[in-house]
PLY file of the C-alpha trace (Angstrom):
ply
format ascii 1.0
element vertex 446
property float x
property float y
property float z
element edge 445
property int vertex1
property int vertex2
end_header
109.52 115.05 39.02
110.09 114.10 35.40
107.13 113.71 33.06
107.52 109.89 32.75
107.49 109.63 36.56
104.35 111.74 36.77
102.54 109.55 34.25
103.71 106.41 36.09
102.20 107.62 39.36
98.90 108.42 37.67
98.92 104.98 36.04
99.31 103.40 39.46
96.37 105.46 40.75
94.16 104.29 37.87
95.30 100.66 38.26
94.46 100.69 41.95
90.95 101.94 41.18
90.42 99.44 38.37
91.48 96.48 40.53
89.10 97.39 43.34
86.35 98.22 40.86
86.67 94.87 39.11
86.31 93.08 42.43
83.24 95.12 43.35
81.67 94.58 39.94
82.24 90.83 40.04
80.69 90.80 43.52
77.40 92.04 42.07
77.73 95.81 42.54
76.93 96.77 38.95
75.95 100.35 39.85
79.51 101.15 40.96
81.93 99.28 38.76
85.46 99.30 37.47
85.20 102.53 35.45
83.86 104.52 38.41
86.59 103.22 40.69
89.25 103.87 38.04
88.11 107.49 37.69
88.07 107.83 41.49
91.70 106.68 41.64
92.65 109.13 38.88
90.93 111.98 40.72
92.92 111.15 43.82
96.20 111.11 41.89
95.52 114.38 40.04
94.40 116.15 43.22
97.58 115.06 45.01
99.61 116.39 42.06
97.96 119.79 42.51
98.48 120.11 46.28
97.90 118.26 49.58
94.93 120.53 50.22
93.37 119.51 46.92
93.92 115.83 47.81
92.22 116.29 51.18
89.32 118.10 49.48
88.94 115.27 46.95
88.79 112.62 49.69
86.29 114.69 51.70
84.12 115.24 48.62
84.18 111.50 47.84
83.09 110.78 51.40
80.20 113.25 51.19
79.04 111.86 47.85
79.21 108.29 49.17
77.17 109.28 52.24
74.55 111.01 50.10
74.31 108.00 47.77
73.88 105.73 50.73
71.23 107.96 52.25
69.26 108.02 48.98
69.34 104.21 48.78
66.10 103.36 50.56
66.42 99.60 50.08
69.47 99.21 52.38
69.83 95.71 50.97
73.61 95.86 51.07
76.23 97.16 53.46
78.46 100.19 53.21
81.53 98.35 51.93
81.36 99.63 48.35
80.95 103.28 49.37
83.82 103.07 51.85
85.99 101.32 49.26
85.29 104.14 46.78
86.49 106.75 49.28
89.54 104.61 50.05
90.41 104.41 46.33
90.48 108.20 46.13
92.87 108.22 49.08
95.04 105.50 47.54
95.12 107.44 44.28
96.43 110.43 46.18
98.95 108.26 47.99
100.23 106.84 44.70
101.53 110.31 43.76
104.05 110.30 46.61
104.41 106.59 47.48
103.16 104.27 44.73
104.62 101.15 46.37
102.72 101.82 49.58
99.54 102.53 47.62
99.80 99.20 45.80
100.45 97.34 49.06
97.43 98.98 50.69
95.35 98.11 47.62
96.34 94.45 47.90
95.39 94.43 51.58
92.00 95.97 50.78
91.37 93.45 48.00
92.18 90.62 50.41
89.59 91.96 52.86
86.99 92.33 50.11
87.59 88.81 48.80
87.44 87.35 52.32
83.85 88.43 52.93
82.44 84.93 53.44
85.27 83.59 55.64
85.20 86.72 57.79
81.43 86.55 58.21
81.69 82.83 59.02
84.36 83.58 61.59
82.34 86.36 63.20
78.94 84.64 63.16
79.78 80.98 63.72
83.23 80.64 65.31
83.90 83.65 67.55
82.25 83.60 70.98
81.77 86.31 73.59
84.67 84.82 75.54
86.90 85.08 72.46
86.04 88.77 72.08
86.81 89.43 75.73
90.09 87.55 75.53
91.11 89.44 72.38
90.43 92.73 74.16
92.62 91.61 77.05
95.41 90.76 74.64
95.27 94.13 72.88
95.41 95.90 76.24
98.38 93.74 77.24
100.23 94.22 73.93
99.51 97.84 73.05
98.91 99.55 76.40
100.71 97.66 79.17
103.78 96.61 77.15
104.78 100.14 75.98
104.34 101.44 79.53
106.36 98.65 81.20
109.75 100.05 82.31
112.76 98.57 80.50
115.01 98.48 83.58
116.46 95.74 85.79
114.67 95.60 89.14
114.33 93.35 92.15
116.86 91.06 93.84
120.02 90.57 91.78
118.50 92.94 89.21
116.89 89.85 87.72
113.51 91.34 86.87
112.96 93.45 83.78
109.23 94.24 83.53
109.37 95.08 79.83
111.18 91.87 78.91
108.96 89.67 81.08
105.79 91.18 79.65
107.14 90.89 76.12
107.55 87.13 76.63
104.01 86.94 78.01
102.66 88.72 74.93
104.66 86.49 72.58
103.46 83.32 74.29
99.82 84.36 74.27
100.04 85.52 70.64
101.50 82.16 69.61
98.76 80.35 71.50
96.20 82.54 69.79
97.44 81.49 66.34
96.94 77.83 67.22
93.58 78.53 68.80
92.29 80.38 65.73
93.61 77.65 63.43
91.76 74.94 65.33
88.55 76.99 65.36
88.69 77.78 61.64
89.73 74.35 60.39
87.11 72.58 62.47
86.77 68.95 63.57
87.30 67.34 60.19
90.98 68.27 60.28
91.35 65.83 63.17
93.06 65.85 66.50
96.43 66.84 65.03
95.49 70.53 64.74
94.25 70.63 68.32
97.37 68.89 69.61
99.66 71.21 67.68
97.74 74.27 68.87
97.53 73.08 72.47
101.30 72.56 72.62
101.84 76.28 72.21
99.74 76.84 75.32
100.73 73.86 77.49
102.38 70.72 76.18
101.86 68.86 79.46
98.15 69.58 79.72
97.59 68.73 76.06
99.49 65.46 76.45
97.26 64.47 79.37
94.10 65.35 77.43
95.21 63.46 74.33
96.33 60.41 76.32
92.89 60.22 77.90
91.31 60.67 74.48
93.47 57.83 73.12
91.62 55.39 75.37
88.89 55.52 72.73
90.09 52.87 70.30
88.65 54.60 67.21
90.94 57.64 67.58
93.83 56.09 69.49
96.45 56.66 66.80
95.23 60.17 66.03
95.30 61.19 69.70
98.81 59.81 70.22
100.02 61.69 67.15
98.41 64.85 68.53
100.19 64.38 71.86
103.54 64.11 70.06
102.79 67.19 67.94
102.08 69.08 71.17
105.69 68.43 72.17
106.82 69.63 68.74
105.05 72.99 69.06
106.25 73.34 72.64
109.86 72.78 71.53
109.46 75.28 68.68
108.13 77.89 71.10
110.97 77.29 73.57
113.55 77.74 70.81
111.85 80.96 69.74
112.09 82.30 73.28
115.82 81.61 73.28
116.18 83.41 69.95
114.45 86.48 71.41
116.37 86.57 74.69
119.83 85.21 73.83
121.07 84.70 70.25
124.07 82.74 71.57
121.87 80.19 73.35
119.64 80.00 70.29
122.64 79.26 68.06
123.77 76.49 70.39
120.28 75.02 70.62
118.97 75.34 67.06
120.63 72.21 65.58
119.29 69.89 68.29
115.88 71.56 68.11
115.67 70.98 64.36
116.75 67.34 64.66
114.42 66.75 67.60
111.55 68.49 65.82
111.99 66.37 62.69
112.05 63.24 64.85
108.86 64.34 66.62
107.04 64.87 63.33
108.29 61.49 62.09
107.06 59.73 65.23
103.70 61.49 64.95
103.41 60.07 61.43
104.37 56.62 62.73
101.72 56.85 65.45
99.13 57.97 62.94
99.66 54.99 60.66
100.53 52.27 63.14
98.42 49.14 63.08
95.77 48.76 65.70
95.80 45.94 68.20
92.80 44.32 66.49
93.80 42.32 63.46
96.62 44.62 62.38
94.39 46.97 60.40
94.46 50.71 60.37
91.70 52.49 62.22
91.30 56.01 60.92
88.16 57.89 61.89
85.56 57.80 59.10
85.22 61.03 57.17
82.60 63.34 58.61
82.83 61.89 62.13
83.86 64.44 64.71
86.79 63.58 66.96
86.46 66.22 69.63
83.99 68.14 71.67
84.34 71.31 73.70
85.61 70.87 77.20
82.99 70.87 79.89
85.21 71.68 82.84
88.68 72.94 83.54
91.33 70.29 83.32
93.25 69.27 86.39
96.88 69.14 85.44
100.18 69.69 87.19
101.30 71.80 84.25
101.82 75.42 85.14
101.37 78.05 82.48
98.67 79.38 80.27
96.61 76.22 80.62
96.50 76.18 84.38
92.92 77.39 84.54
91.74 76.90 81.00
89.53 74.17 79.60
91.24 71.36 77.76
89.98 69.25 74.90
87.45 66.80 76.19
87.87 63.08 76.03
84.43 62.20 74.70
83.33 62.49 71.12
80.17 64.06 69.89
79.10 64.14 66.26
77.84 67.72 66.26
80.49 69.60 68.21
83.79 71.16 67.31
87.19 70.97 68.97
88.18 73.61 71.42
91.78 74.30 72.43
92.72 76.14 75.62
91.89 79.82 75.42
95.23 81.64 75.31
93.89 85.07 76.34
92.07 84.13 79.49
93.17 86.64 82.15
93.96 84.25 85.01
96.38 82.06 83.02
98.13 85.17 81.67
98.68 86.49 85.20
99.75 83.04 86.37
102.24 82.81 83.52
103.68 86.19 84.52
104.11 84.95 88.08
105.79 81.73 86.92
108.21 83.61 84.65
109.07 86.06 87.43
109.65 83.26 89.95
111.78 81.36 87.43
113.99 84.39 86.85
114.45 84.97 90.60
115.19 81.32 91.34
117.56 81.08 88.41
119.58 84.14 89.43
119.64 83.01 93.07
120.71 79.47 92.14
123.47 80.72 89.87
124.74 83.07 92.57
124.49 80.61 95.48
125.40 77.27 93.90
126.97 78.00 90.54
126.51 75.72 87.55
125.14 72.78 89.53
122.59 74.97 91.23
121.19 76.55 88.09
120.89 73.15 86.39
119.01 71.68 89.34
116.73 74.70 89.68
116.08 74.70 85.94
115.02 71.05 86.12
112.76 71.89 89.07
111.14 74.73 87.15
110.85 72.49 84.09
108.58 70.14 86.04
106.04 72.95 85.88
106.93 74.88 82.71
109.94 74.37 80.44
109.41 77.75 78.76
109.91 79.60 82.04
113.09 77.63 82.72
114.40 78.39 79.24
113.69 82.09 79.70
115.56 82.17 83.01
118.63 80.36 81.65
118.75 82.38 78.44
118.43 85.67 80.29
121.17 84.71 82.73
123.43 83.95 79.76
122.53 87.22 78.07
123.42 89.07 81.28
126.80 87.37 81.58
125.98 85.27 84.66
126.18 81.96 82.77
128.21 80.59 79.91
126.36 79.50 76.80
127.09 75.82 77.44
125.81 76.03 81.01
122.62 77.76 79.90
122.00 75.10 77.24
122.58 72.31 79.77
120.10 73.99 82.14
117.52 74.19 79.36
118.12 70.54 78.48
117.55 69.63 82.14
114.26 71.52 82.11
113.18 69.74 78.93
114.09 66.37 80.43
112.10 67.07 83.57
109.15 68.28 81.55
109.29 65.17 79.37
109.16 62.98 82.48
106.04 64.86 83.55
104.44 64.24 80.14
105.19 60.53 80.30
103.75 60.26 83.80
100.65 62.14 82.67
100.30 59.78 79.71
100.28 56.78 82.06
97.90 58.44 84.52
95.44 59.77 81.93
95.63 57.01 79.34
96.48 53.89 81.31
99.41 51.51 81.01
99.02 50.69 77.32
98.65 54.28 76.12
101.40 55.47 78.43
103.74 52.75 77.18
103.00 53.59 73.53
103.57 57.29 74.10
106.82 56.65 75.97
108.06 54.30 73.26
107.28 56.79 70.53
109.09 59.58 72.38
112.33 57.61 72.83
113.71 58.41 69.37
112.97 62.18 69.46
114.48 62.49 72.94
117.56 60.51 71.93
117.94 62.51 68.70
117.73 65.80 70.56
120.14 64.71 73.29
122.69 63.23 70.88
122.71 66.32 68.67
123.00 68.60 71.69
125.94 66.56 73.01
127.76 66.69 69.67
127.24 70.44 69.19
128.13 71.60 72.71
131.06 69.42 73.70
0 1
1 2
2 3
3 4
4 5
5 6
6 7
7 8
8 9
9 10
10 11
11 12
12 13
13 14
14 15
15 16
16 17
17 18
18 19
19 20
20 21
21 22
22 23
23 24
24 25
25 26
26 27
27 28
28 29
29 30
30 31
31 32
32 33
33 34
34 35
35 36
36 37
37 38
38 39
39 40
40 41
41 42
42 43
43 44
44 45
45 46
46 47
47 48
48 49
49 50
50 51
51 52
52 53
53 54
54 55
55 56
56 57
57 58
58 59
59 60
60 61
61 62
62 63
63 64
64 65
65 66
66 67
67 68
68 69
69 70
70 71
71 72
72 73
73 74
74 75
75 76
76 77
77 78
78 79
79 80
80 81
81 82
82 83
83 84
84 85
85 86
86 87
87 88
88 89
89 90
90 91
91 92
92 93
93 94
94 95
95 96
96 97
97 98
98 99
99 100
100 101
101 102
102 103
103 104
104 105
105 106
106 107
107 108
108 109
109 110
110 111
111 112
112 113
113 114
114 115
115 116
116 117
117 118
118 119
119 120
120 121
121 122
122 123
123 124
124 125
125 126
126 127
127 128
128 129
129 130
130 131
131 132
132 133
133 134
134 135
135 136
136 137
137 138
138 139
139 140
140 141
141 142
142 143
143 144
144 145
145 146
146 147
147 148
148 149
149 150
150 151
151 152
152 153
153 154
154 155
155 156
156 157
157 158
158 159
159 160
160 161
161 162
162 163
163 164
164 165
165 166
166 167
167 168
168 169
169 170
170 171
171 172
172 173
173 174
174 175
175 176
176 177
177 178
178 179
179 180
180 181
181 182
182 183
183 184
184 185
185 186
186 187
187 188
188 189
189 190
190 191
191 192
192 193
193 194
194 195
195 196
196 197
197 198
198 199
199 200
200 201
201 202
202 203
203 204
204 205
205 206
206 207
207 208
208 209
209 210
210 211
211 212
212 213
213 214
214 215
215 216
216 217
217 218
218 219
219 220
220 221
221 222
222 223
223 224
224 225
225 226
226 227
227 228
228 229
229 230
230 231
231 232
232 233
233 234
234 235
235 236
236 237
237 238
238 239
239 240
240 241
241 242
242 243
243 244
244 245
245 246
246 247
247 248
248 249
249 250
250 251
251 252
252 253
253 254
254 255
255 256
256 257
257 258
258 259
259 260
260 261
261 262
262 263
263 264
264 265
265 266
266 267
267 268
268 269
269 270
270 271
271 272
272 273
273 274
274 275
275 276
276 277
277 278
278 279
279 280
280 281
281 282
282 283
283 284
284 285
285 286
286 287
287 288
288 289
289 290
290 291
291 292
292 293
293 294
294 295
295 296
296 297
297 298
298 299
299 300
300 301
301 302
302 303
303 304
304 305
305 306
306 307
307 308
308 309
309 310
310 311
311 312
312 313
313 314
314 315
315 316
316 317
317 318
318 319
319 320
320 321
321 322
322 323
323 324
324 325
325 326
326 327
327 328
328 329
329 330
330 331
331 332
332 333
333 334
334 335
335 336
336 337
337 338
338 339
339 340
340 341
341 342
342 343
343 344
344 345
345 346
346 347
347 348
348 349
349 350
350 351
351 352
352 353
353 354
354 355
355 356
356 357
357 358
358 359
359 360
360 361
361 362
362 363
363 364
364 365
365 366
366 367
367 368
368 369
369 370
370 371
371 372
372 373
373 374
374 375
375 376
376 377
377 378
378 379
379 380
380 381
381 382
382 383
383 384
384 385
385 386
386 387
387 388
388 389
389 390
390 391
391 392
392 393
393 394
394 395
395 396
396 397
397 398
398 399
399 400
400 401
401 402
402 403
403 404
404 405
405 406
406 407
407 408
408 409
409 410
410 411
411 412
412 413
413 414
414 415
415 416
416 417
417 418
418 419
419 420
420 421
421 422
422 423
423 424
424 425
425 426
426 427
427 428
428 429
429 430
430 431
431 432
432 433
433 434
434 435
435 436
436 437
437 438
438 439
439 440
440 441
441 442
442 443
443 444
444 445
């Protein structure tokens, strides 16, 4: 290395230590401040310049010194974060000698964790439950143990079943549901029903629509609940399009324009529902600030929707001022296994229908599957297209049929759960998004 390059790497090592030290010092750790951390980073960089063995010795020595300092601190008033951060800075200083960009990136990640002390503690102490921990463990087993071991070969009748691909879709669906679930838990009830509706749509649009329609019977949150039901369809459409992108880029390309137009229309109709006048005097009826709009579900919802929400609790329909919203748990084991079964059945039925009845058969079967879960129908059609059994246009038509059938289910659920008035409002609001999606699909596929 040239001399300027050597000095640059050492400068990065010092800068990494100073940044972490400044954060620790501003957090009230005056005994170990910016200068100490800066020197620690420099030690790591110099030791790495000498040899890898010297770098390892420097990190080990820093760890021993941190442990001794901690042992001599009899007050134990604070945690071990500062000592561990000091050892990490020595390691990052050593890393900066060979990969300064990676060292800076790791430093930024560590600073983010240090700055997020309060939110992380709030999440762990107030928001995460024992069930959440168990579900997260199930997900990590599914994503990092089962998925790598799943064989990436075509099995079963017609060679329609690929365990690795099926399980990948399961992991993607549950991960997406987890993002919505965490968002609704963190943001809390004051963010309204919209967050819960949007999150629930990633898990089951049909079940969320039924829950929100029932919730809309309460006049105070009628508009908010209807908007949430529409946003559930938006997130469900976004997830379906993502599945197509993963399985078949050709189907995704044919579907993306109509999905964008339909998604924009759904968001617009959700805004219309949110600000529509109430039936009493033509005045708006937003929920007063500070009033909770949801409560945790007390029992599993009964819904014809098949998917992750088949045995998970839904948002309740009664309000309580001191409770927070709860969306369906995406990592519950039974729904994950049920989703796997639905996806497998959809793939088998799709391949059989295409082989036995051709285009008409796959469209009809896709609509039948869509009555239960439009995502499973989309997966089957997209995979058939990727395997050469269907043309792109036929696969898109089959997916459209599944979406149409699923939309009919949502409208029926809105009438059943919310009554005639709520069902009629929901149906009316969904006319424009459905028409926009269908018209764009017709223009782009003809």
